[in-house]
C-alpha positions in Angstrom: 137.2 69.8 3.4 138.3 68.5 0.0 139.4 65.0 -0.7 142.9 66.3 -1.7 143.2 67.9 1.8 142.3 64.5 3.4 145.0 62.9 1.4 147.6 65.4 2.7 146.6 65.1 6.3 145.9 61.3 6.5 149.6 60.2 6.3 150.6 62.6 9.0 147.8 61.4 11.2 148.7 57.7 10.6 152.4 58.5 11.4 151.4 60.2 14.7 149.2 57.3 15.6 152.0 54.8 14.9 154.4 56.7 17.1 151.8 56.7 19.9 151.2 53.0 19.6 154.9 52.3 19.6 155.4 54.4 22.7 152.6 52.6 24.3 154.2 49.2 23.5 157.5 50.4 25.0 155.7 51.5 28.1 154.0 48.2 28.5 157.4 46.4 28.5 158.3 48.1 31.8 154.9 46.9 33.4 153.8 50.4 34.6 151.4 49.2 37.3 154.1 46.9 38.9 156.7 49.6 38.5 154.4 52.2 40.1 154.0 49.9 43.1 157.8 49.5 43.4 158.3 53.3 43.2 155.6 53.8 45.9 157.5 51.5 48.3 160.8 53.1 47.4 159.5 56.5 48.1 158.2 55.1 51.4 161.6 54.0 52.4 163.1 57.4 51.6 160.4 59.2 53.5 160.5 57.0 56.5 164.3 57.7 56.9 163.4 61.3 57.8 166.6 62.3 56.1 166.8 65.9 54.9 167.4 65.6 51.2 167.3 68.2 48.4 164.5 67.6 45.9 166.9 66.7 43.1 168.3 63.8 45.1 164.8 62.4 45.4 164.4 62.8 41.7 167.7 61.1 40.9 166.9 58.2 43.2 163.4 57.7 41.8 164.6 58.0 38.2 167.4 55.5 38.7 165.1 53.1 40.5 162.4 53.4 37.9 164.9 52.7 35.1 166.3 49.7 36.9 162.9 48.2 37.6 161.8 48.9 34.1 164.9 47.2 32.7 164.2 44.1 34.8 160.5 44.0 33.7 161.5 44.5 30.0 164.1 41.6 30.2 161.3 39.5 31.8 159.0 40.3 28.9 161.7 39.3 26.4 162.4 36.0 28.2 158.8 35.1 28.7 157.5 36.2 25.3 156.3 32.7 24.4 154.7 31.7 27.7 153.0 35.2 27.9 150.8 34.1 24.9 148.9 31.7 27.2 148.0 34.2 30.0 145.1 36.7 29.7 146.9 39.5 31.5 150.1 39.1 29.4 148.8 37.9 26.0 148.2 41.5 24.8 151.8 42.6 25.3 153.7 43.6 22.2 155.9 40.6 22.0 153.2 37.8 22.2 151.1 39.9 19.8 154.0 40.2 17.3 153.8 44.0 17.3 157.5 44.3 18.2 160.6 42.2 17.3 162.1 40.5 20.3 165.5 42.0 19.6 164.0 45.5 19.9 162.7 44.7 23.4 166.0 43.2 24.4 167.9 46.3 23.3 165.4 48.5 25.0 165.9 46.6 28.3 169.7 46.8 27.9 169.6 50.5 27.3 167.5 51.1 30.4 169.9 49.0 32.5 173.0 50.7 31.1 171.6 54.1 31.8 169.8 53.6 35.1 172.4 51.6 37.1 175.1 54.3 36.7 172.5 56.8 37.9 172.1 54.9 41.1 175.8 54.2 41.5 177.0 57.7 40.7 174.0 59.9 41.3 172.8 58.3 44.6 175.4 56.1 46.2 177.3 52.8 45.7 175.2 50.9 48.2 171.9 51.7 46.5 173.4 51.0 43.1 174.6 47.6 44.3 171.1 46.8 45.7 169.6 47.8 42.4 172.1 45.6 40.5 171.2 42.7 42.9 167.5 43.2 42.3 167.9 43.3 38.5 170.2 40.2 38.3 168.2 38.1 40.7 164.9 38.9 39.0 166.1 38.3 35.5 168.7 35.5 35.8 167.4 33.6 38.8 163.7 34.2 39.4 162.5 34.3 35.8 164.1 30.9 34.8 162.9 29.3 38.0 159.3 30.0 37.3 159.0 27.2 34.8 160.8 24.7 37.1 159.7 25.0 40.8 157.3 26.8 43.0 160.3 27.9 45.1 160.7 30.7 42.5 158.0 32.5 44.5 160.4 32.7 47.5 163.4 33.7 45.4 161.3 36.4 43.6 160.4 37.8 46.9 163.9 39.1 47.4 164.1 41.5 44.4 160.5 42.4 45.1 161.3 43.4 48.7 164.5 45.4 47.9 162.9 48.7 46.7 162.0 50.1 50.2 165.5 49.2 51.4 166.9 51.0 48.4 164.8 54.0 49.3 166.3 53.9 52.8 169.9 53.5 51.6 169.4 56.2 49.0 168.5 58.7 51.8 171.0 57.5 54.5 173.8 55.7 52.7 173.6 52.8 55.2 171.8 49.5 55.7 170.0 50.0 59.0 167.4 48.1 61.0 164.4 50.1 59.9 165.4 49.6 56.2 165.7 45.9 56.9 162.3 45.9 58.6 160.7 47.4 55.4 162.4 44.7 53.4 160.9 42.0 55.7 157.4 43.5 55.4 157.5 43.5 51.6 159.0 40.0 51.5 156.3 38.5 53.7 153.5 40.5 52.0 154.4 39.3 48.5 153.9 35.6 49.4 150.2 35.5 50.1 149.8 38.1 47.3 151.6 35.7 44.8 149.7 32.7 46.1 146.4 34.5 45.4 147.4 35.1 41.8 148.6 31.6 41.3 145.3 30.3 42.6 142.9 32.3 40.4 145.2 32.0 37.3 146.1 28.3 37.8 144.9 27.2 34.4 146.8 29.9 32.7 150.0 29.0 34.6 149.6 25.4 33.4 149.0 26.4 29.8 152.0 28.7 29.8 154.3 25.9 31.1 154.9 27.8 34.4 154.8 26.2 37.8 153.3 27.4 41.1 152.5 26.2 44.6 148.9 25.3 43.7 150.1 23.3 40.6 152.8 21.5 42.5 151.2 20.9 45.9 147.5 21.5 45.4 145.1 24.3 46.4 144.7 23.2 50.0 148.5 23.5 50.6 148.6 26.8 48.8 145.8 28.2 51.0 147.5 26.9 54.1 150.8 28.6 53.0 148.9 31.9 52.5 147.8 31.7 56.2 151.3 30.7 57.4 152.9 33.6 55.6 150.3 35.9 57.1 151.3 34.7 60.5 154.8 35.7 59.7 153.7 39.1 58.3 151.7 40.2 61.4 154.6 40.5 63.9 156.9 41.9 61.2 154.4 44.6 60.4 154.5 46.0 63.9 158.3 46.3 64.0 158.4 49.9 62.6 156.7 50.9 65.8 159.0 48.7 67.9 162.2 50.2 66.4 160.8 53.8 66.8 160.3 54.9 63.2 156.5 54.8 63.4 153.9 56.0 65.9 150.8 54.7 67.6 148.6 55.5 64.6 150.7 53.3 62.5 150.5 50.5 65.1 146.8 50.7 65.1 146.6 50.6 61.3 149.0 47.7 61.1 146.9 45.7 63.5 143.6 46.5 61.9 144.8 46.0 58.3 146.7 42.8 59.3 143.7 41.4 61.0 141.6 42.0 57.9 144.2 40.5 55.6 144.6 37.5 58.0 140.9 36.9 58.3 140.4 36.7 54.6 143.3 34.3 54.3 142.1 32.1 57.2 138.5 32.1 55.9 139.6 30.8 52.5 141.7 28.1 54.0 139.1 27.0 56.5 136.2 26.9 54.0 138.3 25.7 51.0 137.2 28.6 48.9 137.9 28.9 45.2 139.1 31.4 42.6 136.6 34.1 43.6 138.1 34.1 47.1 141.6 34.2 45.7 140.8 37.3 43.7 139.4 38.8 46.9 142.6 38.0 48.8 144.6 39.6 45.9 142.5 42.8 46.2 142.9 42.9 50.0 146.6 42.4 49.7 146.9 45.6 47.6 144.6 47.5 50.0 146.7 46.3 52.9 150.0 47.5 51.4 148.7 50.9 50.4 147.1 51.4 53.8 150.3 50.3 55.7 152.6 52.6 53.8 150.1 55.5 54.1 150.1 55.0 57.8 153.9 55.0 57.9 153.9 58.3 56.1 151.5 60.1 58.4 152.6 58.5 61.7 156.3 59.1 62.4 157.9 57.7 65.5 
C-alpha cells in the first residue's frame, strides 16, 4: 500500500479511535460493574414477584433503572473528581485523568436523569419513579457529601444501594409489599460488611483522598467487629424470603450455607485481627454470597 493511501486512511482511523475512546469514557462514568450489580438485583425483585409482565415492561423498567443509576454514578464522578485522583480504582477515570471536561460529565449526568426518571414515572409507575428519584437524590446530595465528613455515610449510602430490588418489585406489582421490603433489608445489611471490607483494604487511599470511613475514624478492630455485627443482622433477614413464602427450601438451604460461609470469614478476621489480605477475601466472599443468594431466589420459588 502506498504512502499516499496511508495518509488518506490514517485520519479516518484516528477519528474512529477517538470516538471509541470517548464512548469508553462516557461508559466509565456510569460505573458499569456497579450498575450491572444494581440491575441484577432489580431484575431479581421483578422475577421474585412472579407477576406476569409483557417483555416490553421488563425492558422499560430495566432501561429506566439503568439510566437513573447511571445518572447517580455520573454525578458522583463529577463531585468526587478531585478525590478520585488519590484512589487506584478511580484514578484512571476520565475526569481525574483530564480526558474530559467536568461540565461535559455534569451535562451527561443531567441528561441521563432527565431521560430516565420520566421513563420510570410514565413507562413503569409513579411508585417506582418516586423510589428511583429517592435513590438518585439520596446518593448524590446526601451520601456523596457525607463521605468526606463521617463514617455514618456508609449507613446512609446503604439506603439508595438497597432500593433497586424494591424498585424491581414495585415495577412488577405497583405496590410496596413485605417481600419487596425483605429484599431491601437483605441488600441493606449485605452492603455494610461489603463496604467495611473495601474501607479496610483501601484505608490509605481513603485517607489520601480526604474521605473518611469506619476504620479511619474508629480503628480496624472496631471495623472488623462491626462487620461481624452486621453479619449477625444479615443472617436472620436472609431467611425471611422463605418465611414470607416467596422462596422455597432450596433457597433456605442456600441462604444458611452462604450466610454461614460469609459469617465465618467475618468472624475469623475479627477474632484473629487479620489485615488487608483478609479484607479483600471478605470483599470477594460478599460478592459470591449475593450472587448465590439471588440465584437461589430465582430457582427456588415459594
